[in-house]
ROLO-379555 format. One record per residue (C-alpha): residue number from 1; residue in three letters; x, z negated, y. Coordinates in pm, whole numbers, plus 50000, padded with zeros to 5 digits. Example, Ala and Ser with C-alpha at 12.3 -4.5 7.8 and 13.67 -1.06 7.14 Angstrom:
BEGIN
[1, ALA, [51230, 49220, 49550]]
[2, SER, [51367, 49286, 49894]]
END
This chain:
BEGIN
[1, UNK, [92690, 63064, 81248]]
[2, UNK, [92568, 63081, 81608]]
[3, UNK, [92208, 63118, 81489]]
[4, UNK, [92236, 62825, 81238]]
[5, UNK, [91996, 62554, 81324]]
[6, UNK, [92039, 62221, 81154]]
[7, UNK, [91753, 61971, 81211]]
[8, UNK, [91595, 61663, 81086]]
[9, UNK, [91405, 61839, 80809]]
[10, UNK, [91730, 61984, 80678]]
[11, UNK, [91882, 61633, 80661]]
[12, UNK, [91578, 61508, 80470]]
[13, UNK, [91588, 61807, 80237]]
[14, UNK, [91961, 61754, 80152]]
[15, UNK, [91911, 61378, 80115]]
[16, UNK, [91625, 61425, 79873]]
[17, UNK, [91824, 61671, 79661]]
[18, UNK, [92122, 61431, 79660]]
[19, UNK, [91898, 61139, 79544]]
[20, UNK, [91751, 61353, 79279]]
[21, UNK, [92095, 61458, 79145]]
[22, UNK, [92207, 61090, 79153]]
[23, UNK, [91907, 60978, 78959]]
[24, UNK, [91949, 61249, 78698]]
[25, UNK, [92322, 61170, 78651]]
[26, UNK, [92235, 60797, 78629]]
[27, UNK, [91977, 60866, 78363]]
[28, UNK, [92203, 61071, 78140]]
[29, UNK, [92529, 60866, 78193]]
[30, UNK, [92660, 60745, 77864]]
[31, UNK, [92434, 60977, 77650]]
[32, UNK, [92492, 61295, 77458]]
[33, UNK, [92336, 61487, 77750]]
[34, UNK, [92667, 61465, 77932]]
[35, UNK, [92839, 61665, 77661]]
[36, UNK, [92556, 61921, 77675]]
[37, UNK, [92588, 61960, 78046]]
[38, UNK, [92957, 62022, 78005]]
[39, UNK, [92878, 62293, 77750]]
[40, UNK, [92631, 62455, 77987]]
[41, UNK, [92885, 62446, 78262]]
[42, UNK, [93134, 62628, 78039]]
[43, UNK, [92869, 62897, 77972]]
[44, UNK, [92809, 62946, 78351]]
[45, UNK, [93186, 62981, 78409]]
[46, UNK, [93221, 63231, 78129]]
[47, UNK, [92923, 63428, 78269]]
[48, UNK, [93065, 63439, 78611]]
[49, UNK, [93405, 63547, 78493]]
[50, UNK, [93243, 63826, 78290]]
[51, UNK, [93065, 63953, 78597]]
[52, UNK, [93383, 63933, 78806]]
[53, UNK, [93596, 64130, 78552]]
[54, UNK, [93314, 64374, 78456]]
[55, UNK, [93277, 64271, 78094]]
[56, UNK, [92942, 64431, 78056]]
[57, UNK, [92866, 64330, 77695]]
[58, UNK, [92960, 63964, 77755]]
[59, UNK, [92760, 63969, 78075]]
[60, UNK, [92456, 64114, 77905]]
[61, UNK, [92468, 63850, 77627]]
[62, UNK, [92492, 63559, 77867]]
[63, UNK, [92233, 63727, 78088]]
[64, UNK, [91984, 63711, 77794]]
[65, UNK, [92074, 63345, 77740]]
[66, UNK, [92014, 63254, 78109]]
[67, UNK, [91689, 63448, 78125]]
[68, UNK, [91534, 63166, 77915]]
[69, UNK, [91732, 62894, 78087]]
[70, UNK, [91433, 62668, 78176]]
[71, UNK, [91314, 62663, 77808]]
[72, UNK, [91660, 62599, 77693]]
[73, UNK, [91693, 62303, 77933]]
[74, UNK, [91368, 62161, 77811]]
[75, UNK, [91462, 62182, 77450]]
[76, UNK, [91813, 62041, 77499]]
[77, UNK, [91717, 61753, 77728]]
[78, UNK, [91369, 61668, 77587]]
[79, UNK, [91464, 61303, 77517]]
[80, UNK, [91593, 61259, 77868]]
[81, UNK, [91303, 61424, 78025]]
[82, UNK, [91063, 61213, 77829]]
[83, UNK, [91237, 60897, 77923]]
[84, UNK, [91248, 60996, 78292]]
[85, UNK, [90874, 61067, 78297]]
[86, UNK, [90796, 60737, 78125]]
[87, UNK, [91008, 60544, 78379]]
[88, UNK, [90834, 60731, 78666]]
[89, UNK, [90499, 60626, 78522]]
[90, UNK, [90599, 60265, 78472]]
[91, UNK, [90409, 60007, 78687]]
[92, UNK, [90645, 59915, 78968]]
[93, UNK, [90430, 59611, 79051]]
[94, UNK, [90469, 59453, 78711]]
[95, UNK, [90573, 59094, 78735]]
[96, UNK, [90924, 59001, 78630]]
[97, UNK, [90983, 58723, 78383]]
[98, UNK, [91272, 58489, 78324]]
[99, UNK, [91430, 58598, 77996]]
[100, UNK, [91627, 58285, 77922]]
[101, UNK, [91398, 58121, 77666]]
[102, UNK, [91326, 58447, 77496]]
[103, UNK, [91695, 58536, 77469]]
[104, UNK, [91785, 58200, 77331]]
[105, UNK, [91522, 58237, 77058]]
[106, UNK, [91626, 58591, 76988]]
[107, UNK, [91991, 58501, 76959]]
[108, UNK, [91914, 58205, 76731]]
[109, UNK, [91710, 58440, 76512]]
[110, UNK, [91966, 58711, 76496]]
[111, UNK, [92249, 58486, 76380]]
[112, UNK, [92035, 58298, 76141]]
[113, UNK, [91957, 58634, 75975]]
[114, UNK, [92327, 58729, 75988]]
[115, UNK, [92421, 58391, 75826]]
[116, UNK, [92193, 58473, 75528]]
[117, UNK, [92293, 58839, 75518]]
[118, UNK, [91936, 58943, 75578]]
[119, UNK, [91897, 59269, 75768]]
[120, UNK, [91690, 59266, 76089]]
[121, UNK, [91564, 59504, 76358]]
[122, UNK, [91432, 59335, 76678]]
[123, UNK, [91294, 59551, 76956]]
[124, UNK, [91258, 59411, 77312]]
[125, UNK, [90990, 59605, 77497]]
[126, UNK, [91072, 59673, 77867]]
[127, UNK, [90908, 59912, 78108]]
[128, UNK, [90827, 60176, 77842]]
[129, UNK, [90523, 60078, 77648]]
[130, UNK, [90566, 60089, 77264]]
[131, UNK, [90203, 60044, 77157]]
[132, UNK, [90201, 60389, 77014]]
[133, UNK, [90435, 60270, 76741]]
[134, UNK, [90213, 59986, 76635]]
[135, UNK, [89998, 60214, 76404]]
[136, UNK, [90294, 60231, 76165]]
[137, UNK, [90304, 59848, 76137]]
[138, UNK, [90105, 59537, 76173]]
[139, UNK, [89995, 59408, 76519]]
[140, UNK, [90048, 59041, 76581]]
[141, UNK, [90036, 58783, 76860]]
[142, UNK, [90273, 58503, 76776]]
[143, UNK, [90551, 58313, 76973]]
[144, UNK, [90912, 58425, 76918]]
[145, UNK, [91071, 58156, 76705]]
[146, UNK, [91358, 58179, 76468]]
[147, UNK, [91169, 58034, 76165]]
[148, UNK, [90898, 58287, 76210]]
[149, UNK, [91154, 58562, 76247]]
[150, UNK, [91326, 58446, 75923]]
[151, UNK, [90988, 58454, 75743]]
[152, UNK, [90922, 58811, 75856]]
[153, UNK, [91260, 58945, 75758]]
[154, UNK, [91294, 58749, 75433]]
[155, UNK, [91378, 59017, 75169]]
[156, UNK, [91105, 58873, 74950]]
[157, UNK, [90842, 58896, 75227]]
[158, UNK, [90593, 59190, 75232]]
[159, UNK, [90674, 59278, 75593]]
[160, UNK, [91052, 59265, 75592]]
[161, UNK, [91093, 59641, 75625]]
[162, UNK, [91085, 59798, 75962]]
[163, UNK, [91119, 59645, 76309]]
[164, UNK, [90970, 59351, 76495]]
[165, UNK, [90854, 59430, 76851]]
[166, UNK, [90889, 59156, 77114]]
[167, UNK, [90709, 59159, 77442]]
[168, UNK, [90846, 58934, 77721]]
[169, UNK, [90578, 58704, 77874]]
[170, UNK, [90626, 58462, 78170]]
[171, UNK, [90651, 58112, 78064]]
[172, UNK, [90610, 58187, 77695]]
[173, UNK, [90952, 58292, 77596]]
[174, UNK, [90843, 58619, 77451]]
[175, UNK, [90575, 58711, 77201]]
[176, UNK, [90593, 58896, 76866]]
[177, UNK, [90338, 59177, 76913]]
[178, UNK, [90406, 59383, 76600]]
[179, UNK, [90598, 59374, 76267]]
[180, UNK, [90695, 59626, 75999]]
[181, UNK, [90706, 59897, 76269]]
[182, UNK, [90875, 60224, 76175]]
[183, UNK, [91096, 60364, 76447]]
[184, UNK, [91195, 60729, 76505]]
[185, UNK, [91533, 60804, 76347]]
[186, UNK, [91825, 60955, 76534]]
[187, UNK, [91992, 61261, 76393]]
[188, UNK, [92205, 61206, 76079]]
[189, UNK, [92522, 61311, 76265]]
[190, UNK, [92449, 61095, 76566]]
[191, UNK, [92629, 60797, 76398]]
[192, UNK, [92939, 60750, 76186]]
[193, UNK, [92894, 60677, 75818]]
[194, UNK, [92947, 60304, 75854]]
[195, UNK, [92595, 60271, 76007]]
[196, UNK, [92273, 60277, 75800]]
[197, UNK, [91907, 60346, 75852]]
[198, UNK, [91846, 60046, 76081]]
[199, UNK, [92105, 60156, 76329]]
[200, UNK, [91977, 60513, 76322]]
[201, UNK, [91630, 60387, 76379]]
[202, UNK, [91748, 60171, 76680]]
[203, UNK, [91941, 60463, 76826]]
[204, UNK, [91638, 60696, 76786]]
[205, UNK, [91405, 60455, 76977]]
[206, UNK, [91650, 60389, 77261]]
[207, UNK, [91703, 60766, 77313]]
[208, UNK, [91328, 60790, 77385]]
[209, UNK, [91264, 60465, 77566]]
[210, UNK, [91428, 60192, 77771]]
[211, UNK, [91386, 59926, 77487]]
[212, UNK, [91664, 59703, 77380]]
[213, UNK, [91718, 59671, 77005]]
[214, UNK, [91910, 59398, 76826]]
[215, UNK, [92032, 59510, 76487]]
[216, UNK, [92147, 59272, 76208]]
[217, UNK, [92332, 59440, 75927]]
[218, UNK, [92275, 59296, 75575]]
[219, UNK, [92588, 59464, 75438]]
[220, UNK, [92833, 59321, 75698]]
[221, UNK, [92639, 59051, 75882]]
[222, UNK, [92732, 59203, 76211]]
[223, UNK, [92499, 59175, 76505]]
[224, UNK, [92490, 59468, 76745]]
[225, UNK, [92290, 59563, 77049]]
[226, UNK, [92156, 59928, 77090]]
[227, UNK, [92067, 60041, 77444]]
[228, UNK, [92031, 60383, 77599]]
[229, UNK, [92143, 60561, 77282]]
[230, UNK, [92464, 60355, 77255]]
[231, UNK, [92558, 60112, 76976]]
[232, UNK, [92770, 59811, 77084]]
[233, UNK, [93051, 59649, 76899]]
[234, UNK, [92963, 59346, 76699]]
[235, UNK, [92878, 59038, 76909]]
[236, UNK, [92916, 58673, 76865]]
[237, UNK, [92630, 58450, 76977]]
[238, UNK, [92764, 58379, 77322]]
[239, UNK, [92840, 58744, 77389]]
[240, UNK, [92493, 58860, 77273]]
[241, UNK, [92324, 58593, 77483]]
[242, UNK, [92524, 58692, 77798]]
[243, UNK, [92464, 59065, 77753]]
[244, UNK, [92098, 59031, 77687]]
[245, UNK, [92044, 58816, 77995]]
[246, UNK, [92232, 59062, 78207]]
[247, UNK, [92048, 59370, 78072]]
[248, UNK, [91706, 59208, 78103]]
[249, UNK, [91773, 59070, 78446]]
[250, UNK, [91888, 59408, 78563]]
[251, UNK, [91581, 59565, 78423]]
[252, UNK, [91358, 59322, 78618]]
[253, UNK, [91551, 59414, 78929]]
[254, UNK, [91500, 59783, 78882]]
[255, UNK, [91843, 59879, 78771]]
[256, UNK, [92010, 59924, 78439]]
[257, UNK, [92355, 59895, 78316]]
[258, UNK, [92477, 60177, 78097]]
END
């Protein structure tokens, strides 16, 4: 202890590690990655106990497991790693927009669909670009209006399947940039049986990006918000409007509520 020197570089080193751990925990909070981390922690405890008590076979088995630990981490946390890299690559100088007009149009559209028991899948693009998904649908450039949204999701319309992607634009209340877009599906066991393909698609997209997805169920007429791999309880119009304004404002400010 007498030869232990603790200087400025050590403080910076510890601070950077602490910030990194905080950012990782914030990224995975509320996702399935938390349960996977707990499982890995149990493995580590069992491994250390096997070493302590001299359980050679158990120690060898876990030793083989941990010899490929980096690969295992990449496989288990591929969605979280992808989302983190996309957030790092996002443009920090992008201008923020006032979401009020866009949210009002989106809420009006969602509950108009719910009233008619028409299913809907409305994606709000945030920092993570979604243009790579447009190949599966039809690119558009139209204002976000409830009558246009009803036309797109009309069960008799040719483009009612899939999702509509909405891009926030300053002073324009949001633009519909694509329709009939196919989204990546979450695993079949990721949701309970009460949810259908629309909810699985919304969940799959939000596991890979920071998009917000409003889902309207044609079976129940419920309107839910999917964000960060989490499906909300059904909203009324006021609750959805308040939640969307909060989430989008926090996104503009560089923080997110999980």
